[in-house]
Every structure is written in structure tokens, then in C-alpha cells.
C-alpha positions as CSV (number, residue, x, y, z in Angstrom):
1,M,125.4,77.0,47.6
2,K,124.5,80.5,46.3
3,K,120.9,79.9,47.1
4,I,121.7,78.9,50.7
5,F,124.0,81.9,51.0
6,Y,121.3,84.3,49.8
7,L,118.7,82.7,52.1
8,V,121.1,83.1,55.0
9,L,121.8,86.7,53.9
10,I,118.1,87.5,53.6
11,F,117.4,85.9,57.0
12,G,120.2,87.9,58.5
13,L,118.9,91.2,57.0
14,V,115.3,90.4,58.1
15,Y,116.5,89.5,61.6
16,T,118.7,92.6,61.8
17,S,115.9,94.9,60.6
18,Y,113.4,93.4,63.0
19,N,115.8,93.6,65.9
20,V,117.3,97.0,65.2
21,F,114.4,99.0,63.7
22,L,111.2,97.3,64.8
23,K,111.3,95.3,68.0
24,T,113.9,93.9,70.4
25,T,112.1,93.6,73.7
26,H,110.3,90.3,74.7
27,F,109.6,90.8,78.4
28,S,106.0,90.5,79.7
29,G,104.2,93.6,80.7
30,E,104.1,97.1,79.2
31,K,107.4,98.4,80.6
32,T,110.5,97.5,82.6
33,S,113.6,99.2,83.9
34,F,117.3,98.7,84.5
35,V,120.1,100.4,86.3
36,Y,123.5,101.0,84.7
37,N,126.4,101.5,87.2
38,K,129.3,102.1,84.8
39,T,130.2,98.4,84.7
40,G,130.9,98.4,81.0
41,L,128.8,97.5,77.9
42,S,129.4,93.8,78.1
43,N,127.9,93.6,81.6
44,L,125.1,95.9,80.6
45,A,124.3,93.6,77.7
46,D,124.1,90.6,80.1
47,T,121.7,92.6,82.2
48,L,119.5,93.5,79.3
49,L,119.5,90.0,78.0
50,A,118.5,88.6,81.4
51,K,115.7,91.2,81.5
52,K,114.6,90.2,78.0
53,I,115.2,93.8,76.8
54,I,117.4,92.6,73.9
55,L,117.3,89.5,71.8
56,D,121.1,88.8,71.7
57,K,124.3,90.3,73.0
58,P,126.4,90.4,69.8
59,S,123.9,92.7,68.0
60,F,123.7,95.0,70.9
61,L,127.5,95.3,71.2
62,F,128.0,95.7,67.5
63,F,125.6,98.5,67.0
64,A,126.5,100.1,70.3
65,K,130.1,100.4,69.0
66,I,128.9,101.9,65.7
67,L,126.8,104.5,67.5
68,Q,129.7,105.2,70.0
69,V,127.3,104.6,72.9
70,E,130.0,103.8,75.5
71,D,131.7,107.2,75.0
72,K,128.5,109.0,76.1
73,L,126.8,106.4,78.4
74,K,126.3,107.6,82.0
75,A,125.2,105.8,85.2
76,G,121.5,106.0,85.8
77,K,118.1,104.2,85.8
78,F,116.4,103.7,82.4
79,L,112.8,102.9,81.5
80,V,112.1,100.6,78.5
81,L,108.7,100.3,77.0
82,K,107.3,97.2,75.3
83,N,108.2,96.8,71.6
84,T,111.2,99.2,71.9
85,S,113.7,98.7,69.1
86,L,117.4,98.2,69.6
87,L,118.1,101.5,67.8
88,T,115.7,103.3,70.1
89,L,117.3,101.7,73.1
90,L,120.8,102.6,72.0
91,R,119.8,106.2,71.3
92,M,118.2,106.4,74.7
93,L,121.5,105.2,76.3
94,R,123.7,107.5,74.2
95,N,121.5,110.5,74.9
96,N,121.2,109.7,78.6
97,Q,117.4,109.7,78.6
98,Q,117.0,108.4,82.1
99,A,113.8,107.4,83.8
100,S,112.6,109.6,86.6
101,V,112.1,108.2,90.1
102,K,109.5,109.3,92.6
103,F,110.8,110.6,95.9
104,V,107.8,110.1,98.2
105,L,108.3,112.2,101.4
106,N,105.9,111.7,104.2
107,K,107.0,111.8,107.8
108,V,110.6,111.6,108.9
109,R,111.8,112.6,112.3
110,T,115.6,112.6,112.1
111,R,118.4,113.2,109.6
112,A,119.2,109.5,109.9
113,E,115.7,108.6,108.7
114,L,116.0,111.1,105.9
115,A,119.3,109.7,104.8
116,K,117.8,106.2,104.7
117,L,114.9,107.4,102.6
118,I,117.2,109.2,100.1
119,A,119.5,106.2,99.9
120,T,116.7,103.8,99.1
121,T,115.3,106.1,96.4
122,F,118.5,107.3,94.7
123,S,121.9,105.9,93.7
124,T,123.6,107.7,96.6
125,D,125.3,105.5,99.1
126,S,123.6,105.6,102.5
127,S,126.8,106.4,104.4
128,D,127.7,109.2,101.9
129,C,124.2,110.6,102.2
130,A,124.3,110.6,106.0
131,A,127.7,112.3,106.0
132,Y,126.4,115.0,103.7
133,L,123.3,115.7,105.7
134,N,125.4,115.9,108.9
135,S,127.8,118.4,107.5
136,N,127.1,122.1,108.1
137,D,129.8,122.9,105.5
138,S,127.8,120.9,102.9
139,L,124.5,122.5,103.9
140,A,125.7,126.1,104.1
141,K,125.2,126.7,100.3
142,F,121.5,126.1,100.9
143,E,121.3,128.6,103.7
144,T,120.6,126.0,106.3
145,D,122.4,123.7,108.8
146,T,121.9,120.4,110.5
147,T,119.4,121.8,113.0
148,Q,117.1,123.5,110.4
149,L,117.7,121.0,107.5
150,L,114.2,119.4,107.7
151,T,112.5,122.8,107.1
152,L,113.6,122.4,103.4
153,F,111.6,119.2,103.1
154,I,107.8,119.8,102.5
155,P,106.1,116.4,102.4
156,N,105.0,115.6,98.9
157,T,105.9,113.4,95.9
158,Y,108.8,114.7,93.8
159,E,110.4,113.5,90.6
160,F,114.1,113.2,90.1
161,Y,116.6,111.3,88.1
162,W,117.8,108.2,90.0
163,S,121.4,109.3,89.7
164,S,120.7,112.8,91.1
165,P,123.6,113.9,93.4
166,M,122.9,115.2,96.9
167,T,123.4,118.8,95.8
168,K,120.6,118.5,93.1
169,I,118.3,116.8,95.6
170,I,118.5,119.4,98.3
171,Q,118.6,122.3,95.8
172,K,115.3,121.1,94.3
173,M,113.7,120.5,97.7
174,K,114.7,124.1,98.8
175,A,113.2,125.5,95.6
176,A,110.0,123.6,96.3
177,A,109.9,124.8,99.9
178,D,110.4,128.4,98.7
179,V,107.5,128.1,96.3
180,F,105.4,126.5,99.1
181,W,106.0,129.4,101.4
182,S,105.4,132.1,98.8
183,N,101.9,130.7,98.1
184,N,98.6,131.3,99.9
185,Q,100.1,134.3,101.9
186,R,102.0,131.9,104.2
187,L,104.9,134.2,104.8
188,E,102.5,137.1,105.6
189,K,100.6,134.9,108.0
190,A,103.8,133.8,109.7
191,K,104.8,137.4,110.1
192,A,101.5,138.3,111.6
193,L,102.1,135.6,114.2
194,G,105.5,137.0,115.0
195,L,107.2,133.9,113.7
196,S,109.6,133.0,110.9
197,K,108.7,130.4,108.4
198,N,111.2,128.0,110.1
199,E,109.6,128.7,113.5
200,V,106.1,127.9,112.0
201,Y,107.5,124.7,110.6
202,T,109.0,123.7,113.9
203,L,105.7,124.4,115.8
204,A,103.8,122.5,113.1
205,S,106.2,119.5,113.6
206,I,105.2,119.4,117.3
207,V,101.5,119.8,116.5
208,E,101.9,116.9,114.0
209,E,103.0,114.6,116.7
210,E,100.3,115.6,119.2
211,T,97.3,114.3,117.3
212,N,95.9,113.0,114.0
213,K,92.7,115.0,114.4
214,D,92.8,118.1,112.2
215,A,90.1,119.8,114.3
216,D,92.3,119.5,117.3
217,K,95.6,120.4,115.6
218,T,94.6,124.0,115.0
219,I,93.4,124.5,118.6
220,I,96.6,122.9,119.9
221,A,98.5,125.3,117.8
222,S,96.6,128.2,119.4
223,V,97.5,126.8,122.8
224,Y,101.2,126.7,122.0
225,Q,101.1,130.2,120.5
226,N,99.4,131.4,123.7
227,R,102.2,129.8,125.8
228,L,104.8,131.5,123.6
229,K,103.2,134.9,124.1
230,I,103.2,134.7,127.9
231,N,106.7,133.2,127.9
232,M,105.4,129.9,129.4
233,P,107.4,126.7,128.6
234,L,105.7,124.8,125.8
235,Q,105.8,121.6,127.8
236,A,105.3,119.6,124.6
237,C,105.6,115.8,125.2
238,P,106.7,115.1,121.6
239,T,109.8,117.1,122.2
240,I,110.7,114.9,125.1
241,K,110.6,111.8,122.9
242,Y,112.8,113.7,120.4
243,A,115.2,114.7,123.1
244,M,115.5,111.1,124.1
245,Q,115.5,109.8,120.5
246,D,113.0,107.2,121.6
247,F,109.8,107.4,119.6
248,T,108.3,104.3,121.1
249,I,107.6,106.1,124.4
250,T,103.8,106.1,125.0
251,R,103.8,107.8,128.4
252,I,105.9,110.7,129.6
253,Y,107.1,110.2,133.2
254,D,108.7,112.8,135.5
255,K,112.1,111.2,135.2
256,Y,112.1,112.0,131.5
257,L,111.6,115.7,132.1
258,T,115.2,116.2,133.5
259,N,116.8,115.5,130.1
260,P,119.3,118.3,129.5
261,S,118.6,118.4,125.7
262,P,117.8,121.8,124.2
263,Y,114.7,120.0,122.8
264,N,113.3,119.5,126.2
265,T,110.5,122.1,126.2
266,Y,109.7,121.4,129.9
267,K,113.1,122.8,130.9
268,N,113.6,125.4,128.2
269,K,111.2,128.2,127.2
270,G,110.3,128.9,123.6
271,L,110.5,126.7,120.6
272,P,113.1,124.0,120.3
273,P,116.2,124.7,118.2
274,G,114.6,123.1,115.1
275,P,111.8,120.8,113.9
276,I,111.3,117.4,115.4
277,G,109.9,116.0,112.1
278,T,108.4,116.9,108.8
279,P,104.8,118.2,109.3
280,S,102.3,117.9,106.5
281,P,101.5,121.0,104.4
282,K,98.0,120.8,105.9
283,T,99.3,120.9,109.4
284,I,101.5,123.9,108.6
285,D,98.4,125.7,107.3
286,L,96.4,124.7,110.4
287,V,99.1,126.4,112.5
288,L,99.1,129.5,110.4
289,D,95.3,129.7,110.5
290,A,95.0,128.8,114.2
291,P,92.0,130.6,115.9
292,H,92.5,133.1,118.7
293,T,91.7,131.4,121.9
294,D,92.4,131.8,125.6
295,Y,93.3,128.2,126.1
296,I,96.6,127.5,127.9
297,Y,96.2,123.8,128.6
298,F,95.0,120.6,126.8
299,V,94.9,116.9,127.6
300,A,93.7,113.9,125.7
301,K,90.1,112.8,126.4
302,A,89.6,109.8,128.6
303,D,87.6,107.9,125.9
304,F,90.9,107.6,123.8
305,S,89.1,109.1,120.8
306,G,92.2,111.1,119.9
307,Y,90.5,114.3,120.7
308,H,91.4,116.7,123.6
309,H,89.9,118.8,126.3
310,F,91.1,122.4,126.2
311,S,91.1,124.7,129.3
312,S,92.0,128.3,130.1
313,N,92.5,127.6,133.8
314,Y,94.7,125.0,135.6
315,A,92.0,123.6,138.0
316,E,89.8,122.6,135.1
317,H,92.8,121.2,133.2
318,M,93.8,119.0,136.2
319,K,90.2,117.6,136.5
320,F,90.4,116.4,132.9
321,A,94.0,115.3,133.3
322,K,93.2,113.1,136.3
323,E,90.3,111.5,134.4
324,Y,92.7,110.7,131.5
325,Q,95.4,109.3,133.8
326,L,92.9,107.1,135.6
327,K,91.6,105.6,132.4
328,L,95.2,105.2,131.1
329,D,96.2,103.4,134.3
330,E,93.2,101.1,133.9
331,Y,94.0,100.4,130.3
332,Q,97.7,99.6,131.0
333,A,96.7,97.3,133.9
334,K,94.3,95.3,131.7
335,K,97.0,95.1,129.0
336,L,99.5,93.8,131.5
337,L,97.2,91.1,132.7
338,K,96.4,90.1,129.1
339,D,100.0,89.8,128.2
340,Q,100.9,87.6,131.2
């Protein structure tokens, strides 16, 4: 009996040593992750067991109690590497060593789109996120409001903790935006144009929607800057789509131009109240470095290449505009026949 007892004891010690100090994970791959939502250690143990992060539940709960993990454990997302020991795992939980998540910001047009992106990246509930972004009281501490909010978001990839609250998220975005504007003489260039950084951002958001061609973006920016200088309405089609909150529109008809929205730059002179999207850093720089031209008009080329004709007089502009409209009518007619 003693021999059996000692064998069991030795086995137990070996198993415990292996599990606690050497290796507990047995998932495939080099790493995995899990989320803890303050559901208690027992539920967490079930999750870790299902993900093959721990070998057994009793050992996890036993040593978690000894190390007082539950008293210090916080909600978050945690990354576990292959061959992690139980002791290392428990220390990670007790010390709140969360995994970072990547917040990939490309183009968003509205606060609703931004709220959805944040909610899918972080632990924040989508409705709570939307409520925060739509509250001027919440945004006041960041020296912005619902109209100018997007100017704090410079498209890039950012790292956060999954459990980061809205205040931390926006605070970090504002800090990144401040760094962006302080680099490469961007503030000085904006001042030379007679524009604030937010106005440059807003203009860039319009240019971003006009074309994907960088060579044309900077010239389109010069056109809009010329219109601002002579107090001519911008007459920017992308602002009509924004005013109508319909980004599926492919052709701007006269009936759309009566929209009373302040974002209707056919009815209202100057820039719209705020940006209509998040322009790329490159587009912002193309606006800041726009060449001096005498162009007042532009229209897409009739070959649908994505490039534009630029003109300094209305007669020449209308010639190119009629060519484009004719080709567009032909294209839509053919498409209609094909769809029938």
C-alpha cells in the first residue's frame, strides 16, 4: 500500500510540476487568446479548458485561490503563447497583462460607422459607443464636438487594450492627431492657405471622395481652394451624398441640389460645417501641397479612367462636361438593357 501511495504521490508531484511550472497549454498553433468578462473564475476555467489553455479545472482554481487571482482579475482580452505554464498564466491574469488589439482605421463617413468600428474592436457596447460619440458633453473634454469629431481620427493602425474605455480611445486618437499635425510643417502650411487644420481636414475629406487618383487629388484641391478665394460655392457632389446620407448615389441630379442641409455646398458657400469622412494622411498632404493653378472647374473624363479635365473658363468646362454626360448616358442605357 505504501508503495502505491508513494507512486501516486510522485505522479501527483510530477503532474503538478509539469502543469504549474512547465507547460499547461495543449492547443494547436503558436498562440491563442481569450476574453474575460467578469463572469467568475469557474466560468473562466471552463473557457480555458475548452480552448485547451489549461489541462484541468481543479488545478487552475486551486492555484488561482492561493495566488489570490480573483481579487485582482479585471475584464480584458488576454494572449496566451504555446507552452505557457499555469503559473505564468495565473500571474498574467493577476497582473492584468492584457493583449493589445489593433484598431484599424481606414475610411469612415459618419459617427454611426465610427461607433460600429469601435464596438467591433473593443469591449464597448455599440449603443453605449454611439451615445458617447453623439454627446457634445462627452466630447467637450477633447475640445471637439459631434460636427468636428472625425478630425481627431487620422487613418492608421493603432494599438489599444481591448477593454479601453471611450475616454482612453478618443484621448489617444486626439494625441495621435496632434502629433500628425505638428509634423512636416502641416500647421504652417495650413496657415499659409488661410485655413485651420480642421478646415484642411474637411477639404481633404471632400477631395478623398472625388477620386482615387493622387495626381488629380492635388489639382482638385487647388480648384476648391480657388473657389473659396473668390467666394464661389464649392459645388462638391460628395457633400450632396453626405447631406442626403445616401452614399450609393452615382449621379447627382438637380432635384438633389435643393436639399436644405448645411452640407449642401451648392446652396451654401464655403466649406461644410465639418468633414464628410476620414481622409487618408496622404490626401491631407496633397491638399496642403496643392499647386497654384487658375482652374475653377473640373469634370471626369469621358473614358471613365478616373481622371479629370480641368478648366479655367466655363465654356471649355461645359464642352468636357457634355462629353462626359453623353458617355454616361450611353453607359447607363447599355446597363439597363443588360439588366432586363
